[in-house]
N, C-alpha and C positions, 0 to 999 in steps of 0.2 A: 728738463723738458724743452726749454728754449733752444738749447744746443742741439737736441735731437731734431727739432723742427727746422732749425737752420740748415741741417745737413741734407734735408730733402731738396732735390733739384726738380722742381715742377716744370712742366713745359710752359713756354711763354704764352702760347695761344691755345685756343680750343676750350670746349666745355669741360674736359677732364681737368685742365689747369684751374678753372674757376671753382670746380667742386673740391679740388685739393686745397685751395686757399680757404674755402669755407670750412673744411675739416680742420685745417691748422688753427683757424680762429677759434673754433669750438674747443679744440684741445687746450689752447691757451686759457680760455675762460674757465674750463674745468680745472686746470692747474691752479689758477688764482683762487677759485672757489674752494679748492681743497685746502689751501693755506688758511683762508678765512675760517673754514670749518674747523680746522685743528686749533686755531686761536680761540674761537668761540667755545670749543669743548673744554679748553683749559680754564677759561673764565667761568664756565658753567660748573665745573668741578669745584673751583674755589668757593663760588657762591653757595653751592650745595653744602659744603662743610660749614660755612658761617651760619647758614639757615638751620642746620642741624643743632649747632651750639645754642642759638637763640631759642629754638623750640624746646630744648631741654630745660633752659632757664624758665620759660613760660610754664612748662609743665610743673616745675617745682613750686612756682607762685600759685598755680591753680590748686595744687594739693594743700598749701597753707590756707587759702581761702576756703576750701572745702572743710578743713578742720574747724575754722572760726565759725562757719555757719552751723556746724554740728553743735558747737558749744552754745551759740545763741539759741538754737532750738531747745537745748536742754534747760536754759535759764528762763525761757518764756513762760512755763507754768508757774514758777515762783512769782514772777512779776504780775501775772494775772491774779494770783491769790492776794498779793499785797494791795492791788487796786481795789479788789472786792472789799477787803477789810477797811480801806480808806473810805469807801462809799458808806459802809455801815457806821463808821465813826462820825461822818458828816451828818448822817441822819440823827444820830444821838445828840450831836451838838445843836442841831436845829430845834430838837425837843427841849433841851435845856434853855435855849435862848427864848423860846416862847414862854417858859415859866418865869424867866426874869423880866418879861415884858410888863408884868403886873407891878414890878418894883419901881418902874419909873419910865417916864415918856422918853427922856433922853436916851436911857438905856434901851428902850423899845425901838426908837428910831435906829440906833446903832445896830441893835440886834437884827432889825428888818434888813438893813443894808447888808449885814453879814450873811443873813439867810439867803438874800438874793445872790450874793457872790457864791455861797455854797451850792446853789442850784446850778449855776454856770460851771462850777468846778465838777459837780456830779455829771453834768452833760459831757464835759470834756473827758472825764474819766471813762464814761461809757464809750465815747468815740475812740479813745485810746485802746480800750479793751477790744473793740471790733477790729481795729487795724492790726493789733497784735495777733488776733485769731486768723485774719487773712494772711498775714505774714507766715504764720505757722503752717497754714494749708499749702502755701506756695514753696515752702522750703524743700519738700521731696522732689518737685519738678526741677527746681534750681539745682539740686544735688545731682539728678539724672542728667541734666544738660551739661554740668561740669564733667561728669564721668564720660559722656559721649565725646566732649571736647578733648579729654585726655586720650581716649582711644583713637580719635582722628589724628591727634598729634603723633601718637605712636606709629600709625600707618604711614604718615608723611615721612617720619624718620626712617621707617623700613624702606620706603620707596627711594628715598635719597641714598640710603646705603646700597640698595640694589643698583641704582644708577652709577654709584661710585665703583661697584664691583664690575659692572659691564663696561666701564670706561676702557679697560684693556682690550676687550673684544672689538669695541668701536675703533680703537686705534689700529688694531690688526686689520680690520676691514678697510680702513683708510689706506694702509700700506698695500693691501691687495688692489685697491682702486688705482694706486700709483703705478703698480706693476702692470695692470691692465692698460693704463694709459701709455706705458712704454711699449707694450705689445701692439697697441693701436698705431703708435708711431712707426713701428717696424713694418706693420701691414701697409701703412701708407707708402712706405718706401717701396715695398713689393708692388703695390698698385701702380705707383709711378713708373717702375721698370716695365710692368706688364703693359701699361698704356703705350709706352714707347715701342715695345715689340708689336703691339696691335697696330700702331700707326705704320710701322714698317711692312707688316703683312698686308694691310689694306692697300698700301702703295703697290705691292707686288700683284695683288688681285686686280687692281685697276689696270696695271700694265698688261696682265694676261688677258683681261677682257678686251682691251684695245687690240692686242695681237689677234685674238679670236675673231673680232669684228672685221679686221683687215683681211684675214685669211678667208673668212666666209664670203666677203665681198668679191675677192679674187676667184674663189671657186664658183660663185654664182655667175660671174662673167664667163668662165670657161665652160660651164655646164651647157650641154646642148643635147636635146632629146628629139629624135625623129620617130614619133609614134607610128605604129603599124597595127594591123588587125591582130597580130600575135600579142602586141603590148596590151591592146584593149581586152583581149581574151584572158590574159594573165591577171589583169586587175579585176575583171568580172568574175572569173572562176579560178582562183589561185590554187585550189586543190581538187583532186579527183578521187572518187571512191571506187573500190573494187570489192567484188562479192565472190566468196569461195564457198562452194557447196561442201557441207560436212560429209554427205554421202552421195554417191553417184548412182542413182537409179535411172537407167536409160529409158525405161518404159514402165507402164503400169504393171505389167507382168512381173518384172523384177521387184518392184515395190511390194507386190502382194505375195511373192513367193514365200517369205518366212512364215506368214500366217497360214497359207494354204498347205505348205509342206507339213506344218505342225498338226493341222486338222487331219490330213490324210494319214499320218502316222498313228494318230489316236484311233481313227476309224479302222485302220488296218489291224491294230491290236484288238479292237472289239470283234471284228469279223473272224480273226484267227481263233480267238478263244471260244467263239460260238461254234466253229466247225471242228476244232480239234479237241479230243478228250484230254483234258489237262489233269485229270484226277486218277483214273483207273490204271493200275500197274499191269504190265504184261506178264510179269512173274513176281514171285514172292520177294518183296524188298527186305534186305537184311538190315538196313538202317534208314532212318527218316531222311538223312541227307542224300543217300543214294537214290531213294525214291524221288526226291526233288530234282536231283541231277538228271534223272531219266526224262523228266518233263522239261526242265529248264534248258537242256541242251537243244531241244527242238525249238523252243521259244527264242533262244538266243540266235540260233541259225536262221530262223525266219526274220528276226530283227536285222541281222547283218545283210541278208538277201534284199529285203525291201529298202534298206538305206542305200545300198549300191545301186539298186534299180531306179529309185526315184531321182537321185542326183545325176546319174548317167543319162536318163531319158530327158531330164530338164536341160542338160547341156547339149545333147546331140539333136534332140527334136525341137525344143523350144528356144534354143540358142542362149541359154543362161550362161553368163560369164562371171563366176564368183571372183572376188578380189583374192581370197585365199582358198584355193581349190581343195587341198587336202584337209585344211581346217574345217571346211564345209562337210566333207565326208565324216570326219570325227564328230562334229556337232550333231549331224543327223543320226549317227549311230547312238550317241548318248540319249537323244530324244526318244528314239525307238525303244531302247532298253528301259528307260524310266516309265514310258507309257505302258509298255508290255507288262512290267512288273506290277504296276498299279492295277490294271485291269485283271491280271491273273489272280492277284490276291483277293479282289472283290468277288470274282467268280468262285474261288475256292471256299471262301467263308460264307457267302450269302447265296450261292447257287445261281438260279435264274434271276433272283432279286438283285444279285450283284451286277448283272448286265444292265438292269434298269438304273441302278446307282451310277454305273459308268456313263450311261446316256445323260443323266442329270449333270454329272461332272463335266461332260463335254459341252453341254449348253452353257454352264456357268463360265467355262473357259473361253467360249466364243465371245461372250460379252465383256469379260474382265481381263483378257490378255492384251488389250490395246493393239490387236493385229490390224484392224482397219482404220481406226481413228485414235488420236491421242486419248489416254485415259482421263485427262482433264475434262473432256467433253462428255464423259459418262456421269451417271448419278453417284451419290455418295456410297451406295452399297457396293457397286463394282470397284470404286476407288479403294474401298476398305479391303476387299478380298484380292485385289490385284497383286500385292507382293507375295501372297500365299499360294498362287496357282502355278503348277509346273509349266503350263504353256506360256506363261509370262517370260520365263527364262529361256524357253525354246525360241520364241519369237525374237527376243533381244539378241540371243546368241547368233541366230541365222542372219540378222541384219548386220551384225559386225563382220561375219565372214563373207557375206555376199556383196555388201555395198560399202560399209564404213571403213573396213580394213583394220579395226582395232582388235585387240586380243579378246577372245571369247572364252578364255580359260576359267574365269569365275562362274560363268553359266554352265560350262561343261562339268565342272566339279560339283555344282549344285545338283544337276540332273543325275550325275553318276552316284552321288550320295543317296538320292531318292531311290534309285534302282537298287542299291545295296540294302537300304532300310526295308523296302518291301520284299526283297528276296529273303532277307533274314526272317521276316514274318511268315513267309511261305515255308521256309525250312522248319520253323517252329510248328506250323500247322501239320506238316507231314510227319514230324517226329512224334507228335501226340497221337496221330491217327494210326501209326504203324502198330501200336500195341493192340489194336482191335482187329487186326487181320490175322487169320489163322493160316498156317502153312499148308494144311491139308486141303485148302480150297484151291491151291495151285498145283495141278497135276499135268504131267507132260502129255498124256494120252487123252485128256479130257476133250470132248467135242467143243466146237466153237460156241454152240448154244449154251453149254454149261458155263463156259468162261464168261459169256455175256451176262448170264443170270447172276453169276457171282459178282460181276462188276456192278450190276444194277443193285444187288443187295448191299454191296459196300457203299455205293453212292447214297442209298437210302439210310444206311447206318450213319454215314457222315452227316446227313441232313438231320437225323434224330439227335446226334450229339450236339450239333449247332443249336438246336432248340433247347436241349438241356443246359448248355453253356449259357 
């Protein structure tokens, strides 16, 4: 230990050197105490062996004493019985002495003295009997105490034996403590080396700080600012904001065009279905699909015509400038086909009542399509039906083609699928109705009045079937 401590080269000055010296002194004290602890452990082990031997001898003597007490306890009844017999004989002797008193005064005086001595003897015998009884009562307690003393002696012996067995472990722990002390000495060496490196690093940092202070002083002397209004403006407003419009609506007419075009297309579908006979066939239909095609061709032709007419008039007369011109034509055509198929189906199934339902649908779409104001400004009812209205997709799609410039393909597909769905329902309607039309009702030379009458009858029949359904 002393050699290891001597090998440590502590710095001559500084708080680290003082702390290292204190650690070395503590390590020396721990090494000295370790030696003393090992010497004391050896003495303690020797004394423990001697004490074990003496305790075994004392245990043997206590066992002999216990046996003598047991023998004394066994002889005590016989002694008590002899004392009782002696008292009885003394009484008999006193009686004989009183009889001899009459024989002579001298003998009487001697007899009286003897009787007096006999009373004292009797009293002493009674006291002896009481002491022997007390001794007999205390013998079990004495025996129990001796037994407990023997048990305690055995426990002490066992404890000393355990201490003797654990002496090896204690010696091993002492060896580990010695190893830890050696490791602490090695760590002290590393700490000394690290403190030296730390001192070197602190010196470099101090030199760097001095260099930085020098350079900053030189830069401060060289810096020269000539502020101007531009400098003040840069400090007061270092950034600027820019605003980009998501859509370019040049005027209110352009902004309202998607909504008004959608409304006009729905009104056009209503007007055309009111003016045109969408049910009565001009000749006997061979199939339900052929019957539907004879009517749908006219409806589709009208939808194409009104789509081209509306967009062209808006461009030529009102000066509308769509971002995507051809996409606008396609979007308007999809809207016209979807609205026409919806109104057509309602009129076929419900007749004049279907026109009333179409008007109700138009009113709901006016409030729920968000054509004039954002849907968030409407109540909860219109916000709930907004995603389910065809005019919602019509307005959104036209806004994209007219102003925003984004793709309107999702809206076109949605409206086209609506048109296909209601066209399929119309074909199903005509297929079911064809079986009720007789071929004989359609003759080439029949007057126009007869044909009109047959058409009226067929319409009435269709209404009757609707009621039955």
